[in-house]
N, C-alpha and C positions, 0 to 999 in steps of 0.2 A: 349685547351682540358680540363684542370681542371675546367674551368669556365662552360663549356658545361656539364660535368658530374655532377657538383654541382647543376646546374640549373635543369637537368633532375631528379635528386634525390628529389629535393624540389617539383617539379611538381608532381612526382609520389606519394610522401608522402601526398600532398594536395588532390590528387584525391582519394587515398585509405582511407582517414580518414572519419569517419561518426560520427554524434552526438549520444549521449545516448538517449534512449527512456525514457519518463517520467514514473515514477512509481505511479503517482497519478491516481485515478479512474476518468473516464470521467464524472460520475454522482455521486454527493454526496461526503461525507467524513466521517471519523470515528475519535473518540477521546477515548483514554485509560486513565482512572483515577485510581489512587491507593492512599492508605493511609498508613502512617507510623505505625499506631496502628494495622492495619490488612494487613500486607504485602502480604499475600497469596491470598487475595481477590482483584480482579480488576473488574472495571465496564467499559465495552466498549459500547460506544454510537455511533449509526450510524445516520447520518443526510442526508437530501436531498440537492438539489442545493440551496434551499431557506433557509437553516439553520434550517429547521424544523426537529424535532426528529422523526425518523422512527422506531427505535428499540433500546432497551437497553438490554444488556446481562451482567450477573454476572458470572465471571470465578473464580473458586476456586483454581487456581494455578497461579503462576506468569507467565506472558506472556512477552517474551523479544521482545519488539517492535523495537529494534535496528537491528534485523536480517532481511535481505532482504526477506527471505522466509516467515516470519511472516507478514511483511508488504504486500507482494503480496497476501497472503491468506486473510488478512483483506480487501484488496482492492477488491478481487474477491467476498467476502461475501457482501461487500457494493454494488457492481454492481448487484448482484443477488437480494438483498433486494430492490434496486431501481426498478428493472424490475418487481418484484412482489410487487406491492404497499401495499397489505394487510399485508406483512411481513410473515416470516416463522420461528417460534421459533426453530424448529428441525434443521434448517440449521446450526445454530451456534453450537449446541451440537455435530453435526457430524464433523464439519470442524475445530473447535479450538482444538488443541492437546496440 
């Protein structure tokens, strides 16, 4: 009986588990650059799939790229810039907080 219950719990745990979704954008990527001499100024560069620069933004306040919400925001901006090949400078001014 114990063996049956243990086996049932293991099977239910295996069925109920699921993998995490990837946080990377499907098209392109971004890079955040900062400097010790000017810590409040960051440069965020957005690239396409071929590692070609699409857009460069200068942000005048520190952006914490370790936060999931910030990463998701930058991924969304990267996707939007990729969809609109000509780039949209106002997009970053609105979305980066």
